[in-house]
N, C-alpha and C positions, 0 to 999 in steps of 0.2 A: 514502690506503690501501694499503698492499701488495694486491699480489695475494695472500699467504696470509692477510692478514687478510677480504680482499673475500669468501677461498672461504669464510670463517667464519660469512660473515653474508647472504649471499646463494645462492642456490641457481636454478639453470637449471630453468624449468618444460616436465616435456615435453610435445611437442606437442598430444597428446591430451587434455594436463590446461591446458591453459594458460586459457583461460575456458571457462564453459558452452554455448558455439557457437562452441570453435575460432576465435575474430576473429584477423586478422593487425592487426599495426597497421601493416605495410610497404603494404599495401592498402588498410584499413582496410575490406576486405567479408566477409563472413563464410565458414567454410569454406577458407581459406587457412592455409598453414603459417603457425607462431607460434613465435619465439624469444623471448619474453617472458621479462625477467627481474622475479622478484617476490622479495620478501624472506623469508624465513624462518622464519614465526613461530613456529617450533618450539624456534627456538634463540637467541631476543630477543624482549624486551617491548618496546622501544623502536619508535614506528611510522617508517616506512620514509623519511619526508622529512628527519626527522635525518640520516639517511646521506647520502641526497641532498645535504644539506648540507654534510657532511664529505668528502665522495668527490669529491678535486677532481681524480682520473684522470679522470673523464669526461666531462671538458671541459663543461659545460653550458650556456657560452654558444654553444659551436659547432654543438650540437642547437639549439638555440634559434634563432640565426639560420638554422639550415637549413632548418627547421621552420614557422617563426613568425614569422623575420625579415622577411618583403614584409609584414607587418602597419605593420611603420615606417616601411615606403614613404608607405603611406598615410596615417599621422599627419602626416609630412613633407609630405606635399600638402597636409592640410588648412592646415596653419599656413603654407603658400606661400601659400594661397588668400588664407587671414584678413589675411594680411602684403600681398597686392595690394587687397585691399579699405580697410585701412589707407591705402594710398598712396591711394585713390581718395577718401577722407575726409581726406587732406591732413594726416594728423598728421606731427606732429615726423622726421625731421629734412626732410618734403616738404610743410611748409607749417603753418598754424596753427590745424588741425583738433584733438579728442580724441575721446576714444571716451565722453567722457560726457554724457547726456541722462537726462531726464525725473530722476527719483528716483537714479539714481546721480552725476547731480549735484548735485541738493540735498539729498540724503543719504548715499546708502552712500558714498560718496567720502570723510566726515567722518568714517565709523565705521573705517574703513581708516586715516584719520589715526590716531585714539587706539589703534587695533591695534599700530599701527607704535610708535606712544611707547611702549605697552605693553611690545613685543619688546626696544627698548630700555632699559627702565629707569625711563622717566619718566612710568608712567600706572600705573593700579589696574586690574584686567581685571574683578572687583567691581562697580565703584562707581566715577560720574563726577559731579562736580560739573560738568562743560563740559554738563549738559543740563538744562534746564529748572530751575532752582534747584538739581538734583542731585535722583539717581536711579539705580537700581541700573543697571548697566551688561549684566549676563547675559542678559538678555531680547533686546537690542542683540544682543548677539554671537552667540547660537543662532540668532535672527532674518535676519542678513546676513554674520555672519564665522566661522562654526564649520566651512567649506570649508577643508579640509588645505592648498589651494594657496594661500589666505587669509595663509599665516605666510610666504611668499614676498616680503610689503611688509618685511618687518623686515631683507631685502639690501640694499633701496633706501635711500637717507641721504635725510636732511628736505628737501621739496620736492622731492623727486621723486615723487612718487606718480601722477602721471598716465603715467609711463613703467612703473612697478609693475602698473598696470591694465593698459596695452597688454602686457605679460607673461603675465599671468594668463591672459586672453584666446587669446593665442595658444597658451598650452598646455592650456588647454582643449579648443580645435578639436582638435589633435592628439591629445588622449586620447578628444574625443567618437569620432573615425575609429577610432583604436586598439579602443577595448572591443568595438564593434560588428563591427568584424572579427574579433576575436579570440572573439565569440561565433558568428558564420559559420563560422569555423574549427571550432570545438570543436562544435558541434554537425549540422554537414551534413557527412555523408560522402564526398560529390560534391561534386566543390571545384572553381572554377576560379582559381585566385590573383588574375587582374584583376581579373575578377568581382565577388571581393571587397573588393579595393579601391574598386572604382568602388560599389559599394553602401556602404562605409563612407563615403567622400566625402558620397553622398549624407543619410545621418544624421547628418554633422556640421555639416550647410548646411539642413535643414533651414527653412521659414521660420520656426519657432519658435526655434531657435536662433540664428539671427542676428539675427530683430528682439529678442527675450527676452536678447540677450546681456547689455546693459545690468543687468538684475537675474541680475547673474553668481553670486549665490548658489543661484539656481537650477538653474545648468546642471549643476552637479556631479550630481544627480538625474536627469538624460539621460544622465549618463557610467556612472554606478554600476549605470543600469536592465540593460545587457545578462549584468552577471553576478549581478546579483538571478534574472535569469529563466534562468539557465543553471543556480544553485543551484538553485531550485524546481523544475528536472526532475531532479535528479541527487538531490535530495531525495524526489523522488516513484519514481524506477526504483528506485536504491538504498539511499537511507537516509543518504548524505553529506550532512553538514550545515555541514562548515566554511566552505565557501563561501559559504553562504546566510547563515550569521551572519555573515560577516565583512561582508559589501555590502550586509546588511541596516540592520545597524546602523551601517555607514560612509552609508549615506544619510541615515535618518533626522539622525544626529548633522549630517552636512554641513548640512541644512537641513530643519528640523523641518516645515516647513509644505509644502513639495513631497513630504518621504519621507513623509506622512500620506498623500498622494494614493496614491504607490507601496507602501506598505501596504493599500490597497485594492483595488490592482491585484496582488500579491500572493495577494490572498483569490480573486481572479476569475479571475484565470491559471492559480490552482493545480484549478478548478473547469473550466476553460475545456481546460487540458491532460489533466487526469483522464476530461476527454469523450472525446478528441479520440485517447487514447493509452492508452485502457482495454483494448486486446488488448497483444502480445506487446513490443509496442513501448514502451511505458509500463510494463509492470510483466516485466520481461526474465526474474527469478529464479523467475514464475508463484508468487508468495506467494498464501495465502489468505487474501481479508478484505483485498486488498487498498489497496482504496478506504479505510476506516475507517483503516488502520493510514496508513498514509501521512499521512492528514487530522490524526489524532493526531500523527504527528512533527512536519508543519509548524507546526501551532501551538504546538509546545513548542517548538521550535527558535527559531520568530518571537519569543516570547515570551523568550527566551533574549537575541535580536538588541534586542527593547525595552529589555531591562534591562542590557544594555551602554550602551544610547542615555540612557537613565535622567537624570545628568548633564544633558543639553542640555534633555530633555523636562521633568521639574521644572520646574527655573529659568526655560524658558518658560513652561510654564503657571504660574508665579508671578508671572511679567511681567504677561500678560495679565489677570490678576485686579486690575489697576490701573487698568485699564478699557476695553483693550481690546474683551473679549467685549459690553460695550453699546457700543461703537461706530457699530454697525447695527443696523437692526432688520431682520431679512429675513422677507418674506413666502413662508411655506410652502407659499399653494396653488397646486398644478401650472397651469403654464400654458406655448404654449409661445413661444420666445424669439423664430423668425425663420424662414422659409421655407425650406425643403429648397435649395431649387434655390439661395440664395445660400451654401449649402456648399457645394455643388458645385463654383462659380467658385473658390473659395478653395482647389484643390487643385492650380489651375494656377499656372505661376510670373508674378510681377508682379503678385499680384495683392491686396498689402497695401491696406488700408483702415482700419483707425487703431486704437490702442490705448485710445481712452477710451472713456467707458462703451458704448458703441454697437457696439462692434465686435465682429467674428467669430472663431472659430479661428482659427488659426495653422496650419493642416494640411497646407501642399504640400509635399512630401516627394521631389519628382523626378516629370517626365514617364515616366519608364522605369517604373516602380510603377505609375503609370495603365495602361501597356499591358501590364503583368505578371501583376499581382493578377488580372484576370479570367480569364487562363491557368492560375494556379493552381488556380482553381475548377473548370477542365475538365478537367484534368490528370488522366489514371488513374493515375498515377504515385502519387498520396497518396491514404490513405484517405477514403470519406465522413467515418467520425468527427473524423478530424483537421478537416477543413475546416469541420466544424458546428463544433468548437472554436473553432478561430480564427474565423470568421463571426458565434456569437454574440456574442465579445468586442468583436469590433472595432462589430456593430450597437448595443451595449452603451453603449460611446463616445459614437456619432453620438449616440444618444438622449437622454444626459446632456447634452450640447450643447444640445437643442432645449425640452428639458423641463426648468423654472424649477428645482424641488426637486429634480432629480437634482444639477445643478447646484453647488445650494447645499451638497448634502451633500458633494461634491467638495471644494469650499471651504473646510472646516473649521466647517460650519453657519453662513458670514457671507457674506454677497454682494459679488463684490469689484466694489469700484466705478471700477477704470481695471483695465487687465491682462487680459480677460476669456479663462476657457474656460484656466485654466494647466496644466491637465490632458491640454491634446490633445495633447502629445509621446508619450504613451501609445499611440495610435493608428498616428501617423508609425513609431511603431517595429514594430508589428503590421506594417504596410502593408509596409515595405522587408524584413522577414521572408519572407514571403508570396511577393513578389517575387523575390525570389534563389531562395527554394525553386522559383518558377515557372522564372528562366531555366536553372537546372540539370538542369529534364525539356526543354527545349526539342527536345532532340537526338532526343527518343522523341518528339515529341510533331508534330502536323500545325502548317504554319505559314499555311495556310490563315484560323483564329480570330483569329491575331493580325493581318490584314490586314483584318478584318473591324473586330475592337475600334478599330485604327489608323482608319479611316472613321467609326468611331461617334464616337470622341473629336474627330474633324472637325467633326463634324455639333453634338457638345456646346457647341464653341467657338463656332459660328456661332449654335446657339440662346441660348448664354446674351449673347451680346449684345442679343437682344431682352427680356432680364429687367431690371427695373427694380432694380439693387441699391441699396440707402439709401447708399453712397457711390460708386456709380457706375465700380465699381472693375474694370470685365471690359470698359471700351469706350474703353479705351485702346488705341491701336495696339500697343505694347507688346507688350500682354497676349496680344494676339491673335496678332502677326503669330511671338511669340516662341514662345506653345505650336503654332501651326502648324509652325515650322521643324524644332522638340524633337522632335515628332511624325515629321516625315518623317525625319527623321534617322535614329533609333531604329528607322523599319521598316527603312531601311535597311541599317544594321549588323547588327541583332539576326541574321539570317538567316545572315552573312559569320562569324559569331561562331561561331554552331554547328553549321553545316554547310559552310562555305565551306571550299578548301583552303589556304587564310592565314588561319584563326583567332587564331593571336597574333596576327599584327598588327591584325584584324579587331579585334580584345580590345583591343587600344592605343588605338587610333582612337574605342575606344567611350571606354573610359575617359577618354581628352583632352576628347572631347564634352562627359561627363558635368561633367567640371573645369569647363568653360566653360560651362555651362547654370547652375551652382550659383556659379560666379560672377557672372555677368551681372545672376541673381535676388537677389543678396546686392547687388549695385549699387541695381538698384531699390529694394529695402526700406530700405537705407538713407539711400537720396534720399529716398523718400517718410516715412520717420521723420524726419527733418531737419524736412520741413515741416509736419510732423504737431505735433512739440511742440520740433523746434530744438536741434540738439548744440551745445553752448556750444563757444568756440574756446579753445586752450591757455593762451594768455597771460594770457584772462579770468578765469582761475584761479590760475595762477602769481603773475602780476602782481599783485595783490591781496593774495595771501598774503606776497608776500615785500615788497610797499607796509610791512606795518603789522607783520611777524614783530620788527622793531628795537624798536618800541617796546613793546610787549607783551614781550619777554625783557627788554630792559632793567629794566623796571618788576618784573618777578616775581623778577628775580635780585636786584636791589636792596632788595626787600623780603619776605622768605622765612617773613613772619608768614600766616595762616590768613586770605583774607577774598575778596569777590569781587572782579570786575571787570568794568566792561559798554564798551562803544565804541558814538559813535554815527553807525557808519557800516556799511554791508553788504553785503556779496557774497549769501550766503544766512542761516539761520537758526540753522545748526551749525557756522559758524565758529571757534567757540571751540574744537571739538574739536582745531584745526590748532596750535594753542598749548599747548594744557591752561590754559585761561582760566577759572575760571569764573564762570560769570554764570547768567542767569535767562531766556535764549533758548534753544529748540529744538526740533526737529522729525524725532518718530518714530514709526511706525506703533505701537509699545509703549508705549503713552503712559500716563502718571500722573494722571489725571482727576482726582484730589482738588487736587494743587498744580496744575495750572492752570488749576481753579476759584478756590484761592485768588490767584493771581496777577491773574487778569483782576477778582477783586471790591476787590483795594485798589490797582486803576486802572493797571495795565501791559495791554497787548496779548496778549491769551491765546483763543485759539478750538480747536475739535474737537481736533486729536493736534499743535498749535505754542503757540509763546510767542513773543515778540520784544523786544530791547529798543529802541525808535524814541528815545526820551528818557525817561527816567523825573520824578520829584519829588522833595525834599528828603525829604522824609518815608516813602514807600515805598523809596527806595535805602539810606536809613540802618537802618532797621527789618531790612531783608537785609544790611547788612554789605557794602554794593557801595561799596569804599572809594576803587576810580580809577575814572576814564570817559577812554578815549581817541577822541581828535578830531582831525579835519584843522582844524578854522573854531570851535573854541572852544568851549563848554559854558554852558549859559543860567543860571547864577547865579553872581557875581560873587565869591561867597565860597568859591568852591574855585579855588582857586591852583594855577598848573601847576609839577607835581612832578619832571616829566620831560619832556625831547626827542629825538628819536632825532636820528643826526647829520646828517642832511638838511633839520632844521628842517620836517619834511612831516606828521608825528605828534605830539601831547605825551601828556603823561597828568597830568590833573587829580586833584586829591586832593578827596575828601569828606570834612571834618575833622568832621562829624557820624557816620560809620559804626560803627556795632555789633557786636560781635563775634558768632561765633556761634552764641553761649552766654552767657546773662547771668540773675543772678539778679532774679526777677518776682514781683509779689502773685499769689495763689493765686485771685483775680477773674477772671484772663483765662483761667479754666477755663468762665468763662460767656460768654466772646467767641464767637457765631456771625453769618456774614457776613447771614444772611435777614432778621434783628433792625435792619437800616441800612438806607434807601433809598439810597445814593450810595458810591463807592469813598472818597470826602473823610470821609463821616462814618463810614466803615470804622475809617478809618486813625488818625483822635482816639479815636474806643470802641476800637480796638487800645491806643496810648498810654496812655490814660485807664488801664485793666484793668492794664495792665504795672504803672504806679506806682501801684496801689492806690486813686488817686480816687473818691469817691462820685460826682463829676458828670464830666460826657464834659469834659475840656480841648479848648478850639477852639484846637490850633497851627496848624491852616490856620480861617483867619479868614473867611465869609464876607461878601462885600461887598455890601451893601444897597445900597436910594435907586438900581437899574439902573432906564434906562429905555430902552426898547428902541425901534428903528422898524426896520421891513419897509418896501423898496422893490420892488416888480416879484412882490409874494405876496401870496396870502390866509393868515389863520391865523384857527382853531375848534379847537375842542377833541374831541378826540377819546379817549373812557374818560381813564384820568389824565394824558393827555399832551394839551401843547399843539404843535397840528400847522400847521407852514406850506408850502403850495403855491404852487408858480410859477402867474403870470397868463399867461393869453395876450397874445402881440408878444415884441419882441427888449428889449435894453436891460439893465437890473442888475437881479440876483435878489437880494436880499442883504438880512442882518437885524444891524442894527449896534446895539450892547451899548454905553452910555453910563456911563461911573464916575466917584469918584472913591475914593480912600483916604486914611486918616488919617497913615499913616505910610510910610516909603521900604521898599521889601521887594520880596517877589517873587511874579508871580502866575502863578497856574494857572487853567485851566477846566476844567469837566469836564460835559458833557451829560448827563445822566442818562437814560440813554432803553434800551429791550431790539429797539431798532431802528434802528440805527446806517446812515447813510447818508454817502456821499463827497460832500465839503465842502472848500470854502476858508477856511483863518483868518487874518486880515489882523490884525497889533499893530503899529505901530510901523512899523519898516522891515524886520519880519518875515512874512513869507509863508510858509505850511505846507500844503501840498493834500494830502488822507491819503484813501484809500481809507475804504469804509465799517467794516470791522475794528479801523479804527487809532482810530475816533472815540469809542469808548467804553471811552476810556483819559484820565486827567488828563493833558493838555495842558498845558507847561511853554511860558509866554512870556515869560519873563525881568522885568529890573529894569521898576518902577514906579516914579513918583516920586507924592510927599504931595501934597494938595489939590488935584492937576491934574486938570481934564477928560482922560479917556481912552475910546479908540473900540475897541472888538475888533468885526471885522467877520467873517460868518460868509457866507460867496457860496456859494450848492446849487448843485449839479450838476441830473439830470433828474429827483432821487427829490424825495421831501417829507423833510420834517426834521419828528422825533417830539422834544419834548422835555417830561419831567416836569414837571408841571404845579407842584408843593409844594417845588421842591427849588432853590437857589442855582445859578449856573453860573458867576460869578466868584469866587474864593477868592484871598486872600494870607497869607505866613506870618508870623506872629507870632515873630520871632528868638529875643527874649529868655525865652519860654516853651519853645521849641526847644531854648534850649541848657540850661534847668534840668533840664529833662525828660533829655536826653541825659547830662546829668553825672551824677545821681541811678542812669540805669541801668548806666552804665556803674562805677560805684562796684564792681560784683558781676559783672562780665563774665568770661569767660573769656581769660585772657591764654595764647595757644595759643604752642607751642612751635615755634621755625624748622623748615621742612623736612617740617611734617605732610605727608599725602598723603590723597587722595582717601579711600581704606577704610580709614584710622587718623588720629584727629585727638586729639593731648595737648595736656595744658596745664594750670594751675594757676587757680585762682579763692578767692574770699573772699566768704562768707553773712555778709549780719546778721544775721539770725533761721533761728532754727530750723525743721525742715519749709517750708522757701521751694519753690517753685515756681523750677526752672531751666527757662526758655524757650530752644528752640532755633528758628533757622531753616532746621534740616534736615527734609525732606520724608518725612512720617511711612510709614516701614517697620517691620516687625516683624522685620527685619535686623539694625537695629542694637543692638550689645550695648554697653550705658553701664556702665563700669567708676569710682564715686569713693572714692577712699582701697582700690581694691584689691579693693571688693565691689563686686557687679553688681547694680544697681536696675532697680526696672522702670520702662520706658516707657509713656507716653501721648499720646495725640492730643490735642493745643490746635487751638485757630482752625478746628477741621474740615480741618488737611491738617498739622501739623506736629508734630516730636516735642521732649518735654518731661520732665522725672522731678521730682524729688527730692532736698533736700539739706539736711542741717542745718548750724546756725550753726559759722561756722571755717572755716580755709584747708583746701583741697581740692585733690589730684592728681586728674585727671579724663582718662578713658581712653573713647575711642568707638570701637569698633570695628563695621565691617559684614562678620558671616559670616553670611546667613541660613541657616535648617534646611534649606530646601530644596536649597541648594548642597552642603549637609555629608550627608545623606541619601542626594540624588542620586548625588555621588559613592560612596558606599560601596555601589551598589545595582550603578552602572556593576563598582567593582574585583571585587564579588562574580558580576555575568552573565561576566565575563573571566574571573573564577579557575574558572568552570563550563566556561568552551568551551577553556581551558589543561587542565583536568582530563580532560574527554574525550575530547581531542585524544591525552594523555600515557598516560593507563589504558585507550587503548579494547578493547587486546585483552584487557585482565583482565573489565573491564564486561561485555563480549560473553559471557564464559563463565557471570554469572549468566541462569538462562533467562527469569524476566522480563522481562530487562533487552532480552535477543536477539529477545522476542517483540515486543517494542511497537518498538525502536530500529534493527535489524536487518532489511534487506530479505530476509526468509526463503528461503533457497534460493539465495542469491547466496554468491559464492565467498569465503569468510573471508580479507581481503586483512594484515590483522594491521592498517588505517588505517583511519578513517572517511572517506576521500580520500587513494584512491592514483593512481599514473598508467596507468589502464585504462580510462578517460575517452573517449578518442575511439572506441571500441570500436562497431561497429553491429552490434548484436542482434536486426536485424531479421532474415525467414526469406524475405527476397529473394535469390536468386542471382544472382551478379554475373554483371553485362551481359556478352554473348562479344565486342560488340564494342567494349569501352570505348576500347580504344584509335583508335576511329576518330570519337569524339565532339569531342573539344577541348576539352568544358567540363564533363566528369566527373570530372576529376580525377584519373583514372585513366589517362589515357593514357601518358605516360613523365613523368621527372623535368623533362624537357628543355620538354616541351609544357608543364607545370601545374606543375613546381617541388616535387612532393609526396614526401617523403620518410618519410612515414607514423610521425611520433615522435606517442607516445601523452601525453607528459608531460600532468599533469592540473590544475597548478596556476600562475594568471597571476602576473605578475611587481607584485607588492606597489606594489603601487602610493603807490579803486584805481587806475580801467582808463578804456581808451575804451568809452562804452557802446559792445554790441551787443543783436541783438533777444535777448530776455528769452529762456531756455529754459523749457517748460513744466513745473512739478514736480507730479506727478499728486499726492502727498500734499499740497499745499501748496493745491492748486484743489479740491478734494475738497467742501469747505464749500459750493461754489458750484455 
């Protein structure tokens, strides 16, 4: 704008009317001269931030760099430290390490792969057939991927996911340091720039931030927490809502789970802040009934923030209804979870214990905070009210750790089975804020208490060596010596920083010490985490994916119809997401219980929250439309021809000639099928095919092998309820059961041990040997070809546990191929012929139906979000076989369109748009709204200067009634000595920037081990 134009839109406010307290933004202290420039509300109705955006002559970036540019140094240092930790972890190009550990390795990385495919236009965001037979992807997105940082994976090519994750982790560490430093900069009138950087580094590298880094979706809530806290304070003091609404909604949308914890914190911090600042500092305008009105305002604007987040919240809630809410049954009876002494040790560096269920809270946030928090409570600079507010909130968090009922409430009414105390970062935040406050007050505080505190902490360190920790995590010399060195170094540096002649040099040395401390603690944490649950190797992930990628892409490129595909080689259960393969394997906390139960009931391996394709059998593979099987070593059935081979001859795709379509016409009798009516998986498959075909009798496509002789060696056997129980006898030698049998025709053999008590065992048949874990033996085992009328043996060798076999069930079956071919041909006559290029969220095709009112059976997991149109007319969907979608269609030729668009997404998106509209309209029309008396009374802190904006650049002002310190120039820590000493220029801008392979030790995946 020109000078003439600017004169028409702004006015210089005289000194005596610049603010209610004559606050200077140059000094940050009350009573000083002010030349604040404020929008002339009488001349325009536009919010001033619009003029700020338009007025390039102000060179806002120069003001920003001069005022807050030093915060970028903290962000850079945090990223540099993180990069140093990457070097220690030997992440390429420094070795073969990776950031992938625990569930990031087993689950999250695959969801990022799917998001990358979405961003590259190759996948659907709402639905995916790459997970456990298919299911909504919204819950996975809401739980794991909703962070704005996640979209950075779209900038990386396929095969570079580990590089993308490493980059995201680097950036998040920088943002952690920046936002915490920004909060200190904005809220503390007395500033020491170097100290702000030091404490921002401490926040970025709390034990929680380092250890939980692999739960990358949680870290966003740590990033936005300082902004949310500042928004609460501004809302309480002035009724300013914009920052609170924006960052609370961003927090909840980034991760609704940790966002729930932040919402609890919002309520608690509001009361703590109201207690601590019930005087002029929390009500600078002297508003009457301030507590009630501010309570109303924070409630209303919290609802707006929740409304903006509703597209995430509603879809997440919808997803959880598929089974996650019943994943565990918490015990609400209050109990004490651990001895308080154990928690004390966790505040010191190098005290990682475990992320397993017995783990303690990660509350380490720097030795400096341990020295300074007591000073905060001793200092006369801070009111008793403020100390009580912070103290009560901190104590409440600690009590939440120790009392089981409160802990369950924090975790969304579910007891976490790994990675406990997921809200412990809130305590770290509060402690660091109090510690910084204490640091800025040291120039006017006696240093004798600091020496006593240091001596006390030294005594605590030695006392902790006598405590019998569950993980013995404080007896390591690393923890003891590390803690003592840090105490000594800080005791020596702190007096020099606040009283010495070379305060700036001492402050820099202090910053270096802090960086060294957090780096060393980070190294210890990641080394202990590696010992605990094992970081995977870079090559273990990439080599496997690249090895099998060609055969996947070749198969899906050559055959573009809609079908499922599987493989009999595995890295993890979510491999399918890497390639966009439609399969039946999957593992996610946002599980679909009915789908998993169905897969288990027909003979696949499925339990808890996961399913996997070890190898299927002809009947269940064909029913679910598994058309191709990728393999290195061939498949179990001679009737599966080789369809495609990769250029290296390593992998081939084998065609299942009996695979059915995703949907086909069937008899209405299938509605009478329920898994519980049949004793084992083989009988259930026979029953499903019989009912689909409309047979009045059960067709034995899988025929039982009768007249089996059993010979137990080294075992005793007897009956236990409905089971025949085999137990090992004492002594060495063989412990096995041999099943001897013959079959009348050449066929393929399967084995199914019907038991609710699966056990680890080894199966031997001919040249085939299968060693399977407990959960695997509860599936149909494909043993391969069997010759007719020749005695055959299947040997089951027991591990250390007993073997239970249902007494009334057969264990061996062979395939009646003529009956199978006849059945498949009849079902195929009415199948859906899908169009090329169908995507997961939309399937189209044509089908012919023979009879009126026929049931169309699909192998799509039941979800009310599916909208099915026959000849353009929407039809009603029903649940079939306890788990699948079906619908009716009349005789004739039809076009069928199946779309996935659940109401929760539609209505959630509408509420989100409405919430954003409320926020935007409130900002744009704030001046007009405040002229309404009722609105002004409820939403404006009465007595506050009407600035013409809900948030305007007056927020650095200190409205306290303290007089400025006369010797401020001597302190070196209060930020008012000089620009040369502290770098402060007093800018008051309010708004923040918007912001396969060689075997290796198998990493532990908590989600995969929880059933143990």
